[in-house]
PyMOL Python script that loads the backbone (N, CA, C, O; Angstrom):
from pymol import cmd

cmd.read_pdbstr("""\
ATOM      1  N   MET A   1     -70.396 -49.839 -73.158  1.00  0.00           N
ATOM      2  CA  MET A   1     -70.832 -48.341 -73.330  1.00  0.00           C
ATOM      3  C   MET A   1     -70.589 -47.104 -74.185  1.00  0.00           C
ATOM      4  O   MET A   1     -69.604 -46.373 -74.082  1.00  0.00           O
ATOM      5  N   ARG A   2     -71.473 -46.969 -74.937  1.00  0.00           N
ATOM      6  CA  ARG A   2     -71.782 -45.958 -75.730  1.00  0.00           C
ATOM      7  C   ARG A   2     -71.976 -44.177 -75.230  1.00  0.00           C
ATOM      8  O   ARG A   2     -73.022 -43.681 -74.812  1.00  0.00           O
ATOM      9  N   LEU A   3     -70.875 -43.582 -75.392  1.00  0.00           N
ATOM     10  CA  LEU A   3     -71.718 -42.059 -75.517  1.00  0.00           C
ATOM     11  C   LEU A   3     -71.972 -41.641 -76.363  1.00  0.00           C
ATOM     12  O   LEU A   3     -71.424 -41.984 -77.411  1.00  0.00           O
ATOM     13  N   ARG A   4     -72.936 -40.687 -76.324  1.00  0.00           N
ATOM     14  CA  ARG A   4     -73.978 -39.991 -77.351  1.00  0.00           C
ATOM     15  C   ARG A   4     -73.735 -38.704 -76.916  1.00  0.00           C
ATOM     16  O   ARG A   4     -73.959 -38.256 -75.792  1.00  0.00           O
ATOM     17  N   ALA A   5     -73.033 -37.854 -78.338  1.00  0.00           N
ATOM     18  CA  ALA A   5     -73.174 -36.137 -77.810  1.00  0.00           C
ATOM     19  C   ALA A   5     -74.572 -36.417 -78.175  1.00  0.00           C
ATOM     20  O   ALA A   5     -75.362 -37.149 -78.771  1.00  0.00           O
ATOM     21  N   ARG A   6     -74.282 -34.816 -77.053  1.00  0.00           N
ATOM     22  CA  ARG A   6     -75.591 -34.425 -77.206  1.00  0.00           C
ATOM     23  C   ARG A   6     -75.806 -32.860 -77.865  1.00  0.00           C
ATOM     24  O   ARG A   6     -75.022 -32.018 -77.427  1.00  0.00           O
ATOM     25  N   ARG A   7     -76.560 -32.512 -78.634  1.00  0.00           N
ATOM     26  CA  ARG A   7     -76.751 -30.790 -79.328  1.00  0.00           C
ATOM     27  C   ARG A   7     -77.609 -29.669 -78.069  1.00  0.00           C
ATOM     28  O   ARG A   7     -78.381 -30.331 -77.374  1.00  0.00           O
ATOM     29  N   VAL A   8     -77.591 -28.668 -77.828  1.00  0.00           N
ATOM     30  CA  VAL A   8     -78.171 -27.751 -77.431  1.00  0.00           C
ATOM     31  C   VAL A   8     -78.221 -26.744 -78.387  1.00  0.00           C
ATOM     32  O   VAL A   8     -77.485 -26.173 -79.191  1.00  0.00           O
ATOM     33  N   ASP A   9     -80.073 -26.743 -77.754  1.00  0.00           N
ATOM     34  CA  ASP A   9     -80.132 -26.017 -78.834  1.00  0.00           C
ATOM     35  C   ASP A   9     -79.578 -25.247 -78.347  1.00  0.00           C
ATOM     36  O   ASP A   9     -79.166 -25.202 -77.188  1.00  0.00           O
ATOM     37  N   VAL A  10     -79.424 -24.020 -79.748  1.00  0.00           N
ATOM     38  CA  VAL A  10     -79.493 -22.640 -79.038  1.00  0.00           C
ATOM     39  C   VAL A  10     -79.954 -21.275 -80.027  1.00  0.00           C
ATOM     40  O   VAL A  10     -79.701 -20.072 -80.091  1.00  0.00           O
ATOM     41  N   ARG A  11     -81.094 -22.657 -80.994  1.00  0.00           N
ATOM     42  CA  ARG A  11     -82.438 -21.270 -81.481  1.00  0.00           C
ATOM     43  C   ARG A  11     -82.428 -19.600 -80.457  1.00  0.00           C
ATOM     44  O   ARG A  11     -82.430 -18.404 -80.752  1.00  0.00           O
ATOM     45  N   PRO A  12     -82.418 -20.336 -79.290  1.00  0.00           N
ATOM     46  CA  PRO A  12     -83.478 -19.029 -78.227  1.00  0.00           C
ATOM     47  C   PRO A  12     -82.626 -17.916 -78.313  1.00  0.00           C
ATOM     48  O   PRO A  12     -82.971 -16.735 -78.255  1.00  0.00           O
ATOM     49  N   TYR A  13     -81.449 -18.380 -78.461  1.00  0.00           N
ATOM     50  CA  TYR A  13     -79.887 -17.327 -77.655  1.00  0.00           C
ATOM     51  C   TYR A  13     -79.406 -16.460 -78.988  1.00  0.00           C
ATOM     52  O   TYR A  13     -79.151 -16.816 -80.139  1.00  0.00           O
ATOM     53  N   ARG A  14     -79.398 -15.543 -78.522  1.00  0.00           N
ATOM     54  CA  ARG A  14     -78.779 -14.744 -79.393  1.00  0.00           C
ATOM     55  C   ARG A  14     -77.766 -14.708 -79.623  1.00  0.00           C
ATOM     56  O   ARG A  14     -77.453 -14.534 -80.800  1.00  0.00           O
ATOM     57  N   TRP A  15     -76.370 -14.908 -78.237  1.00  0.00           N
ATOM     58  CA  TRP A  15     -75.724 -15.741 -78.481  1.00  0.00           C
ATOM     59  C   TRP A  15     -75.290 -16.632 -77.432  1.00  0.00           C
ATOM     60  O   TRP A  15     -76.223 -16.936 -76.688  1.00  0.00           O
ATOM     61  N   PHE A  16     -74.454 -17.023 -77.203  1.00  0.00           N
ATOM     62  CA  PHE A  16     -73.200 -17.359 -76.308  1.00  0.00           C
ATOM     63  C   PHE A  16     -71.755 -18.070 -75.991  1.00  0.00           C
ATOM     64  O   PHE A  16     -71.075 -18.314 -76.988  1.00  0.00           O
ATOM     65  N   SER A  17     -71.225 -18.419 -74.743  1.00  0.00           N
ATOM     66  CA  SER A  17     -69.986 -18.080 -75.270  1.00  0.00           C
ATOM     67  C   SER A  17     -69.393 -18.995 -74.811  1.00  0.00           C
ATOM     68  O   SER A  17     -69.169 -18.858 -73.608  1.00  0.00           O
ATOM     69  N   CYS A  18     -68.871 -20.283 -75.441  1.00  0.00           N
ATOM     70  CA  CYS A  18     -68.250 -21.617 -74.808  1.00  0.00           C
ATOM     71  C   CYS A  18     -66.637 -21.817 -74.957  1.00  0.00           C
ATOM     72  O   CYS A  18     -66.019 -21.941 -76.014  1.00  0.00           O
ATOM     73  N   ALA A  19     -66.139 -21.818 -73.702  1.00  0.00           N
ATOM     74  CA  ALA A  19     -64.182 -21.692 -74.092  1.00  0.00           C
ATOM     75  C   ALA A  19     -63.918 -20.420 -74.990  1.00  0.00           C
ATOM     76  O   ALA A  19     -63.139 -20.334 -75.938  1.00  0.00           O
ATOM     77  N   SER A  20     -64.662 -19.557 -74.523  1.00  0.00           N
ATOM     78  CA  SER A  20     -63.363 -18.173 -75.258  1.00  0.00           C
ATOM     79  C   SER A  20     -64.098 -17.953 -76.926  1.00  0.00           C
ATOM     80  O   SER A  20     -63.651 -17.054 -77.639  1.00  0.00           O
ATOM     81  N   LEU A  21     -65.253 -18.868 -77.436  1.00  0.00           N
ATOM     82  CA  LEU A  21     -65.406 -19.308 -79.089  1.00  0.00           C
ATOM     83  C   LEU A  21     -67.225 -18.752 -78.946  1.00  0.00           C
ATOM     84  O   LEU A  21     -68.142 -19.482 -78.569  1.00  0.00           O
ATOM     85  N   ALA A  22     -67.332 -17.538 -79.295  1.00  0.00           N
ATOM     86  CA  ALA A  22     -68.737 -16.686 -79.227  1.00  0.00           C
ATOM     87  C   ALA A  22     -68.957 -17.617 -80.925  1.00  0.00           C
ATOM     88  O   ALA A  22     -68.189 -17.825 -81.864  1.00  0.00           O
ATOM     89  N   VAL A  23     -70.366 -17.968 -80.654  1.00  0.00           N
ATOM     90  CA  VAL A  23     -71.291 -18.184 -81.593  1.00  0.00           C
ATOM     91  C   VAL A  23     -72.293 -17.741 -82.000  1.00  0.00           C
ATOM     92  O   VAL A  23     -73.347 -18.140 -81.505  1.00  0.00           O
ATOM     93  N   MET A  24     -72.300 -16.917 -82.877  1.00  0.00           N
ATOM     94  CA  MET A  24     -73.817 -15.789 -83.299  1.00  0.00           C
ATOM     95  C   MET A  24     -74.393 -17.134 -84.017  1.00  0.00           C
ATOM     96  O   MET A  24     -73.836 -18.219 -84.183  1.00  0.00           O
ATOM     97  N   GLU A  25     -75.958 -16.606 -84.459  1.00  0.00           N
ATOM     98  CA  GLU A  25     -77.368 -16.853 -84.663  1.00  0.00           C
ATOM     99  C   GLU A  25     -77.116 -16.497 -85.770  1.00  0.00           C
ATOM    100  O   GLU A  25     -76.752 -15.323 -85.709  1.00  0.00           O
ATOM    101  N   ARG A  26     -77.095 -17.168 -87.622  1.00  0.00           N
ATOM    102  CA  ARG A  26     -76.972 -16.764 -88.869  1.00  0.00           C
ATOM    103  C   ARG A  26     -78.371 -16.262 -88.538  1.00  0.00           C
ATOM    104  O   ARG A  26     -79.033 -16.466 -87.520  1.00  0.00           O
ATOM    105  N   ARG A  27     -78.738 -15.407 -89.866  1.00  0.00           N
ATOM    106  CA  ARG A  27     -80.357 -14.450 -90.332  1.00  0.00           C
ATOM    107  C   ARG A  27     -80.494 -14.636 -91.718  1.00  0.00           C
ATOM    108  O   ARG A  27     -79.681 -15.303 -92.358  1.00  0.00           O
ATOM    109  N   LYS A  28     -81.288 -14.192 -92.127  1.00  0.00           N
ATOM    110  CA  LYS A  28     -80.846 -14.040 -93.423  1.00  0.00           C
ATOM    111  C   LYS A  28     -81.885 -12.951 -93.506  1.00  0.00           C
ATOM    112  O   LYS A  28     -83.006 -12.912 -92.999  1.00  0.00           O
ATOM    113  N   VAL A  29     -81.044 -11.782 -94.519  1.00  0.00           N
ATOM    114  CA  VAL A  29     -81.679 -10.208 -94.165  1.00  0.00           C
ATOM    115  C   VAL A  29     -81.769 -10.249 -95.673  1.00  0.00           C
ATOM    116  O   VAL A  29     -80.837 -10.638 -96.378  1.00  0.00           O
ATOM    117  N   THR A  30     -82.871  -9.853 -96.110  1.00  0.00           N
ATOM    118  CA  THR A  30     -83.329  -9.460 -97.229  1.00  0.00           C
ATOM    119  C   THR A  30     -83.326  -7.525 -97.139  1.00  0.00           C
ATOM    120  O   THR A  30     -83.544  -6.942 -96.077  1.00  0.00           O
ATOM    121  N   PHE A  31     -83.067  -6.858 -98.335  1.00  0.00           N
ATOM    122  CA  PHE A  31     -83.055  -5.365 -98.811  1.00  0.00           C
ATOM    123  C   PHE A  31     -83.952  -5.691 -99.938  1.00  0.00           C
ATOM    124  O   PHE A  31     -83.842  -6.757-100.544  1.00  0.00           O
ATOM    125  N   LYS A  32     -85.119  -4.519-100.326  1.00  0.00           N
ATOM    126  CA  LYS A  32     -85.645  -4.456-100.847  1.00  0.00           C
ATOM    127  C   LYS A  32     -85.366  -3.117-101.727  1.00  0.00           C
ATOM    128  O   LYS A  32     -86.050  -2.122-101.486  1.00  0.00           O
ATOM    129  N   LEU A  33     -84.149  -3.066-102.970  1.00  0.00           N
ATOM    130  CA  LEU A  33     -83.909  -2.109-103.677  1.00  0.00           C
ATOM    131  C   LEU A  33     -84.697  -1.428-104.794  1.00  0.00           C
ATOM    132  O   LEU A  33     -85.375  -1.902-105.706  1.00  0.00           O
ATOM    133  N   TYR A  34     -84.361   0.008-104.396  1.00  0.00           N
ATOM    134  CA  TYR A  34     -84.999   0.447-105.586  1.00  0.00           C
ATOM    135  C   TYR A  34     -84.325   1.797-106.647  1.00  0.00           C
ATOM    136  O   TYR A  34     -84.708   2.933-106.927  1.00  0.00           O
ATOM    137  N   PRO A  35     -83.032   0.870-107.051  1.00  0.00           N
ATOM    138  CA  PRO A  35     -82.261   1.820-107.887  1.00  0.00           C
ATOM    139  C   PRO A  35     -82.643   2.460-108.843  1.00  0.00           C
ATOM    140  O   PRO A  35     -83.621   2.286-109.570  1.00  0.00           O
ATOM    141  N   ASN A  36     -81.789   3.290-108.850  1.00  0.00           N
ATOM    142  CA  ASN A  36     -82.437   4.332-110.403  1.00  0.00           C
ATOM    143  C   ASN A  36     -81.667   3.693-111.837  1.00  0.00           C
ATOM    144  O   ASN A  36     -81.133   2.585-111.795  1.00  0.00           O
ATOM    145  N   ALA A  37     -81.677   4.300-112.753  1.00  0.00           N
ATOM    146  CA  ALA A  37     -81.121   3.416-113.998  1.00  0.00           C
ATOM    147  C   ALA A  37     -79.604   3.542-114.067  1.00  0.00           C
ATOM    148  O   ALA A  37     -78.987   2.777-114.808  1.00  0.00           O
ATOM    149  N   ARG A  38     -78.670   4.872-113.015  1.00  0.00           N
ATOM    150  CA  ARG A  38     -77.232   4.475-113.062  1.00  0.00           C
ATOM    151  C   ARG A  38     -76.923   3.159-112.072  1.00  0.00           C
ATOM    152  O   ARG A  38     -76.501   2.044-112.380  1.00  0.00           O
ATOM    153  N   GLU A  39     -77.168   3.524-111.207  1.00  0.00           N
ATOM    154  CA  GLU A  39     -77.103   1.973-109.815  1.00  0.00           C
ATOM    155  C   GLU A  39     -77.290   0.849-110.737  1.00  0.00           C
ATOM    156  O   GLU A  39     -76.411   0.023-110.983  1.00  0.00           O
ATOM    157  N   ALA A  40     -79.060   0.851-111.487  1.00  0.00           N
ATOM    158  CA  ALA A  40     -79.372  -0.612-111.511  1.00  0.00           C
ATOM    159  C   ALA A  40     -78.049  -1.300-112.961  1.00  0.00           C
ATOM    160  O   ALA A  40     -77.619  -2.424-113.223  1.00  0.00           O
ATOM    161  N   GLU A  41     -77.860  -0.159-113.454  1.00  0.00           N
ATOM    162  CA  GLU A  41     -76.483  -0.978-114.614  1.00  0.00           C
ATOM    163  C   GLU A  41     -75.051  -1.367-113.371  1.00  0.00           C
ATOM    164  O   GLU A  41     -74.432  -2.329-113.825  1.00  0.00           O
ATOM    165  N   ARG A  42     -74.829  -1.194-112.887  1.00  0.00           N
ATOM    166  CA  ARG A  42     -74.031  -0.482-112.069  1.00  0.00           C
ATOM    167  C   ARG A  42     -74.047  -2.272-110.852  1.00  0.00           C
ATOM    168  O   ARG A  42     -73.184  -2.880-110.219  1.00  0.00           O
ATOM    169  N   LEU A  43     -75.461  -2.449-111.089  1.00  0.00           N
ATOM    170  CA  LEU A  43     -75.364  -4.186-110.051  1.00  0.00           C
ATOM    171  C   LEU A  43     -75.604  -4.993-110.846  1.00  0.00           C
ATOM    172  O   LEU A  43     -75.309  -6.151-110.550  1.00  0.00           O
ATOM    173  N   THR A  44     -76.312  -4.692-112.340  1.00  0.00           N
ATOM    174  CA  THR A  44     -75.941  -5.565-113.001  1.00  0.00           C
ATOM    175  C   THR A  44     -74.843  -6.091-113.700  1.00  0.00           C
ATOM    176  O   THR A  44     -74.783  -7.179-114.272  1.00  0.00           O
ATOM    177  N   SER A  45     -73.753  -4.999-113.580  1.00  0.00           N
ATOM    178  CA  SER A  45     -72.452  -5.139-114.183  1.00  0.00           C
ATOM    179  C   SER A  45     -71.623  -6.462-113.134  1.00  0.00           C
ATOM    180  O   SER A  45     -70.882  -7.362-113.530  1.00  0.00           O
ATOM    181  N   TRP A  46     -72.080  -6.157-111.702  1.00  0.00           N
ATOM    182  CA  TRP A  46     -71.136  -6.464-110.404  1.00  0.00           C
ATOM    183  C   TRP A  46     -71.902  -8.017-111.013  1.00  0.00           C
ATOM    184  O   TRP A  46     -71.331  -8.886-111.672  1.00  0.00           O
ATOM    185  N   ILE A  47     -73.205  -8.010-110.594  1.00  0.00           N
ATOM    186  CA  ILE A  47     -73.654  -9.499-111.023  1.00  0.00           C
ATOM    187  C   ILE A  47     -72.942 -10.448-111.893  1.00  0.00           C
ATOM    188  O   ILE A  47     -72.394 -11.496-111.550  1.00  0.00           O
ATOM    189  N   ARG A  48     -73.042  -9.850-113.249  1.00  0.00           N
ATOM    190  CA  ARG A  48     -71.536 -10.504-114.504  1.00  0.00           C
ATOM    191  C   ARG A  48     -70.485 -10.938-113.952  1.00  0.00           C
ATOM    192  O   ARG A  48     -69.940 -12.042-113.947  1.00  0.00           O
ATOM    193  N   LEU A  49     -70.149  -9.516-113.275  1.00  0.00           N
ATOM    194  CA  LEU A  49     -68.808  -9.990-112.888  1.00  0.00           C
ATOM    195  C   LEU A  49     -68.627 -11.239-112.079  1.00  0.00           C
ATOM    196  O   LEU A  49     -67.543 -11.776-112.311  1.00  0.00           O
ATOM    197  N   HIS A  50     -69.340 -11.831-111.236  1.00  0.00           N
ATOM    198  CA  HIS A  50     -69.060 -11.871-110.149  1.00  0.00           C
ATOM    199  C   HIS A  50     -69.546 -13.611-111.060  1.00  0.00           C
ATOM    200  O   HIS A  50     -68.698 -14.501-110.992  1.00  0.00           O
ATOM    201  N   GLY A  51     -70.858 -13.903-111.814  1.00  0.00           N
ATOM    202  CA  GLY A  51     -71.153 -15.275-112.611  1.00  0.00           C
ATOM    203  C   GLY A  51     -69.805 -14.988-113.323  1.00  0.00           C
ATOM    204  O   GLY A  51     -69.278 -16.098-113.248  1.00  0.00           O
ATOM    205  N   GLU A  52     -68.963 -14.228-113.936  1.00  0.00           N
ATOM    206  CA  GLU A  52     -68.120 -14.778-114.775  1.00  0.00           C
ATOM    207  C   GLU A  52     -66.864 -15.319-113.734  1.00  0.00           C
ATOM    208  O   GLU A  52     -65.936 -16.111-113.897  1.00  0.00           O
ATOM    209  N   LEU A  53     -67.307 -14.499-112.613  1.00  0.00           N
ATOM    210  CA  LEU A  53     -65.603 -15.493-112.076  1.00  0.00           C
ATOM    211  C   LEU A  53     -65.804 -17.086-111.523  1.00  0.00           C
ATOM    212  O   LEU A  53     -65.076 -18.054-111.746  1.00  0.00           O
ATOM    213  N   TYR A  54     -67.058 -17.013-110.718  1.00  0.00           N
ATOM    214  CA  TYR A  54     -67.419 -18.002-110.450  1.00  0.00           C
ATOM    215  C   TYR A  54     -67.650 -19.104-111.417  1.00  0.00           C
ATOM    216  O   TYR A  54     -67.766 -20.192-110.852  1.00  0.00           O
ATOM    217  N   ASN A  55     -67.789 -19.152-113.190  1.00  0.00           N
ATOM    218  CA  ASN A  55     -67.904 -19.378-113.788  1.00  0.00           C
ATOM    219  C   ASN A  55     -66.043 -20.366-114.450  1.00  0.00           C
ATOM    220  O   ASN A  55     -65.934 -21.407-115.097  1.00  0.00           O
ATOM    221  N   ALA A  56     -64.807 -19.315-113.833  1.00  0.00           N
ATOM    222  CA  ALA A  56     -64.401 -18.959-114.498  1.00  0.00           C
ATOM    223  C   ALA A  56     -63.334 -20.187-112.924  1.00  0.00           C
ATOM    224  O   ALA A  56     -62.568 -21.126-113.144  1.00  0.00           O
ATOM    225  N   ALA A  57     -63.622 -19.798-111.987  1.00  0.00           N
ATOM    226  CA  ALA A  57     -63.382 -20.871-111.483  1.00  0.00           C
ATOM    227  C   ALA A  57     -63.675 -22.242-111.195  1.00  0.00           C
ATOM    228  O   ALA A  57     -63.060 -23.066-110.519  1.00  0.00           O
ATOM    229  N   LEU A  58     -64.662 -22.311-111.799  1.00  0.00           N
ATOM    230  CA  LEU A  58     -65.479 -23.909-111.744  1.00  0.00           C
ATOM    231  C   LEU A  58     -64.818 -24.329-112.298  1.00  0.00           C
ATOM    232  O   LEU A  58     -64.291 -25.366-111.896  1.00  0.00           O
ATOM    233  N   GLU A  59     -64.392 -23.660-113.786  1.00  0.00           N
ATOM    234  CA  GLU A  59     -63.692 -24.332-115.251  1.00  0.00           C
ATOM    235  C   GLU A  59     -62.242 -24.913-114.714  1.00  0.00           C
ATOM    236  O   GLU A  59     -61.830 -26.022-115.055  1.00  0.00           O
ATOM    237  N   GLU A  60     -61.547 -24.063-113.869  1.00  0.00           N
ATOM    238  CA  GLU A  60     -60.398 -24.180-113.626  1.00  0.00           C
ATOM    239  C   GLU A  60     -60.229 -25.247-112.270  1.00  0.00           C
ATOM    240  O   GLU A  60     -59.128 -25.657-111.900  1.00  0.00           O
ATOM    241  N   ARG A  61     -61.774 -25.681-111.481  1.00  0.00           N
ATOM    242  CA  ARG A  61     -61.366 -26.430-110.532  1.00  0.00           C
ATOM    243  C   ARG A  61     -61.459 -28.027-111.532  1.00  0.00           C
ATOM    244  O   ARG A  61     -60.640 -28.923-111.332  1.00  0.00           O
ATOM    245  N   ILE A  62     -62.725 -28.173-112.722  1.00  0.00           N
ATOM    246  CA  ILE A  62     -62.992 -29.388-113.397  1.00  0.00           C
ATOM    247  C   ILE A  62     -61.733 -29.090-114.134  1.00  0.00           C
ATOM    248  O   ILE A  62     -61.605 -29.989-114.965  1.00  0.00           O
ATOM    249  N   ASP A  63     -60.646 -28.166-114.227  1.00  0.00           N
ATOM    250  CA  ASP A  63     -59.705 -29.116-115.268  1.00  0.00           C
ATOM    251  C   ASP A  63     -58.307 -29.584-114.377  1.00  0.00           C
ATOM    252  O   ASP A  63     -57.318 -30.281-114.604  1.00  0.00           O
ATOM    253  N   ALA A  64     -58.800 -28.826-113.297  1.00  0.00           N
ATOM    254  CA  ALA A  64     -56.877 -29.660-112.743  1.00  0.00           C
ATOM    255  C   ALA A  64     -57.858 -31.167-111.990  1.00  0.00           C
ATOM    256  O   ALA A  64     -57.077 -32.050-111.636  1.00  0.00           O
ATOM    257  N   TYR A  65     -59.011 -31.432-111.793  1.00  0.00           N
ATOM    258  CA  TYR A  65     -59.397 -32.541-111.467  1.00  0.00           C
ATOM    259  C   TYR A  65     -59.480 -33.318-113.051  1.00  0.00           C
ATOM    260  O   TYR A  65     -59.779 -34.512-113.018  1.00  0.00           O
ATOM    261  N   ARG A  66     -59.325 -32.935-113.894  1.00  0.00           N
ATOM    262  CA  ARG A  66     -59.293 -34.087-115.190  1.00  0.00           C
ATOM    263  C   ARG A  66     -57.730 -34.146-115.611  1.00  0.00           C
ATOM    264  O   ARG A  66     -57.129 -35.167-115.944  1.00  0.00           O
ATOM    265  N   LYS A  67     -57.348 -33.204-115.551  1.00  0.00           N
ATOM    266  CA  LYS A  67     -55.429 -33.558-115.449  1.00  0.00           C
ATOM    267  C   LYS A  67     -54.821 -33.784-114.629  1.00  0.00           C
ATOM    268  O   LYS A  67     -53.683 -34.086-114.989  1.00  0.00           O
ATOM    269  N   ALA A  68     -55.077 -33.825-112.870  1.00  0.00           N
ATOM    270  CA  ALA A  68     -54.050 -34.326-112.129  1.00  0.00           C
ATOM    271  C   ALA A  68     -55.020 -35.662-111.014  1.00  0.00           C
ATOM    272  O   ALA A  68     -54.486 -36.562-110.366  1.00  0.00           O
ATOM    273  N   GLY A  69     -56.102 -35.446-111.085  1.00  0.00           N
ATOM    274  CA  GLY A  69     -57.185 -36.351-110.485  1.00  0.00           C
ATOM    275  C   GLY A  69     -57.283 -36.064-109.367  1.00  0.00           C
ATOM    276  O   GLY A  69     -57.658 -36.882-108.527  1.00  0.00           O
ATOM    277  N   LYS A  70     -56.916 -34.625-109.036  1.00  0.00           N
ATOM    278  CA  LYS A  70     -56.870 -34.478-107.545  1.00  0.00           C
ATOM    279  C   LYS A  70     -57.862 -32.809-107.702  1.00  0.00           C
ATOM    280  O   LYS A  70     -57.617 -31.937-108.536  1.00  0.00           O
ATOM    281  N   SER A  71     -58.514 -32.781-107.080  1.00  0.00           N
ATOM    282  CA  SER A  71     -59.183 -31.415-106.694  1.00  0.00           C
ATOM    283  C   SER A  71     -58.523 -30.312-105.325  1.00  0.00           C
ATOM    284  O   SER A  71     -58.109 -30.607-104.204  1.00  0.00           O
ATOM    285  N   SER A  72     -58.687 -28.715-106.164  1.00  0.00           N
ATOM    286  CA  SER A  72     -58.316 -27.814-105.918  1.00  0.00           C
ATOM    287  C   SER A  72     -59.283 -27.295-104.302  1.00  0.00           C
ATOM    288  O   SER A  72     -60.510 -27.361-104.375  1.00  0.00           O
ATOM    289  N   SER A  73     -58.795 -26.928-103.276  1.00  0.00           N
ATOM    290  CA  SER A  73     -60.261 -25.827-102.036  1.00  0.00           C
ATOM    291  C   SER A  73     -60.486 -25.274-102.861  1.00  0.00           C
ATOM    292  O   SER A  73     -60.234 -25.234-104.065  1.00  0.00           O
ATOM    293  N   TYR A  74     -61.096 -24.722-102.053  1.00  0.00           N
ATOM    294  CA  TYR A  74     -61.355 -23.050-102.473  1.00  0.00           C
ATOM    295  C   TYR A  74     -60.774 -21.967-101.811  1.00  0.00           C
ATOM    296  O   TYR A  74     -60.913 -20.765-102.038  1.00  0.00           O
ATOM    297  N   TYR A  75     -59.941 -22.680-100.757  1.00  0.00           N
ATOM    298  CA  TYR A  75     -58.790 -21.403-100.171  1.00  0.00           C
ATOM    299  C   TYR A  75     -57.543 -21.403-101.058  1.00  0.00           C
ATOM    300  O   TYR A  75     -56.688 -20.517-101.029  1.00  0.00           O
ATOM    301  N   ASP A  76     -57.516 -22.633-101.959  1.00  0.00           N
ATOM    302  CA  ASP A  76     -56.453 -22.602-102.779  1.00  0.00           C
ATOM    303  C   ASP A  76     -56.586 -21.693-103.671  1.00  0.00           C
ATOM    304  O   ASP A  76     -55.902 -20.671-103.732  1.00  0.00           O
ATOM    305  N   GLN A  77     -57.348 -21.960-104.311  1.00  0.00           N
ATOM    306  CA  GLN A  77     -58.113 -20.798-105.841  1.00  0.00           C
ATOM    307  C   GLN A  77     -58.173 -19.253-104.873  1.00  0.00           C
ATOM    308  O   GLN A  77     -57.330 -18.361-104.977  1.00  0.00           O
ATOM    309  N   GLN A  78     -59.202 -19.224-104.080  1.00  0.00           N
ATOM    310  CA  GLN A  78     -58.455 -17.981-103.538  1.00  0.00           C
ATOM    311  C   GLN A  78     -57.367 -16.736-102.935  1.00  0.00           C
ATOM    312  O   GLN A  78     -57.268 -15.553-102.609  1.00  0.00           O
ATOM    313  N   ASN A  79     -56.656 -18.059-103.084  1.00  0.00           N
ATOM    314  CA  ASN A  79     -54.802 -16.963-102.344  1.00  0.00           C
ATOM    315  C   ASN A  79     -54.183 -16.959-103.795  1.00  0.00           C
ATOM    316  O   ASN A  79     -53.129 -16.326-103.832  1.00  0.00           O
ATOM    317  N   THR A  80     -54.597 -17.542-105.075  1.00  0.00           N
ATOM    318  CA  THR A  80     -54.042 -16.835-106.287  1.00  0.00           C
ATOM    319  C   THR A  80     -54.646 -15.833-106.803  1.00  0.00           C
ATOM    320  O   THR A  80     -54.127 -15.544-107.881  1.00  0.00           O
ATOM    321  N   LEU A  81     -55.957 -14.819-106.384  1.00  0.00           N
ATOM    322  CA  LEU A  81     -56.652 -14.306-106.594  1.00  0.00           C
ATOM    323  C   LEU A  81     -55.825 -12.923-106.190  1.00  0.00           C
ATOM    324  O   LEU A  81     -55.441 -12.567-105.076  1.00  0.00           O
ATOM    325  N   PRO A  82     -55.673 -12.228-107.555  1.00  0.00           N
ATOM    326  CA  PRO A  82     -54.755 -10.931-106.297  1.00  0.00           C
ATOM    327  C   PRO A  82     -55.048 -10.022-105.349  1.00  0.00           C
ATOM    328  O   PRO A  82     -54.145  -9.406-104.784  1.00  0.00           O
TER     329      PRO A  82
END
""", "prot")
cmd.dss("prot")
cmd.show_as("cartoon", "prot")
cmd.util.cbc("prot")
cmd.orient("prot")
């Protein structure tokens, strides 16, 4: 006899508690921004900075895999950041 796990549909609920574990519904929120020139420049620089950080982290993971044949996890990389 095989037991099957049954999934509970939690979409209609905002949250529920199960064994002191609260599970919240995820929602996508979109904000429409109307920045002035200074704010637009700052947002653009943040986007560039995040892109550079992502690419550097990706390059580090690729190099680690090529050298040692072992991939590093997100948490390993996160712990090396200042």
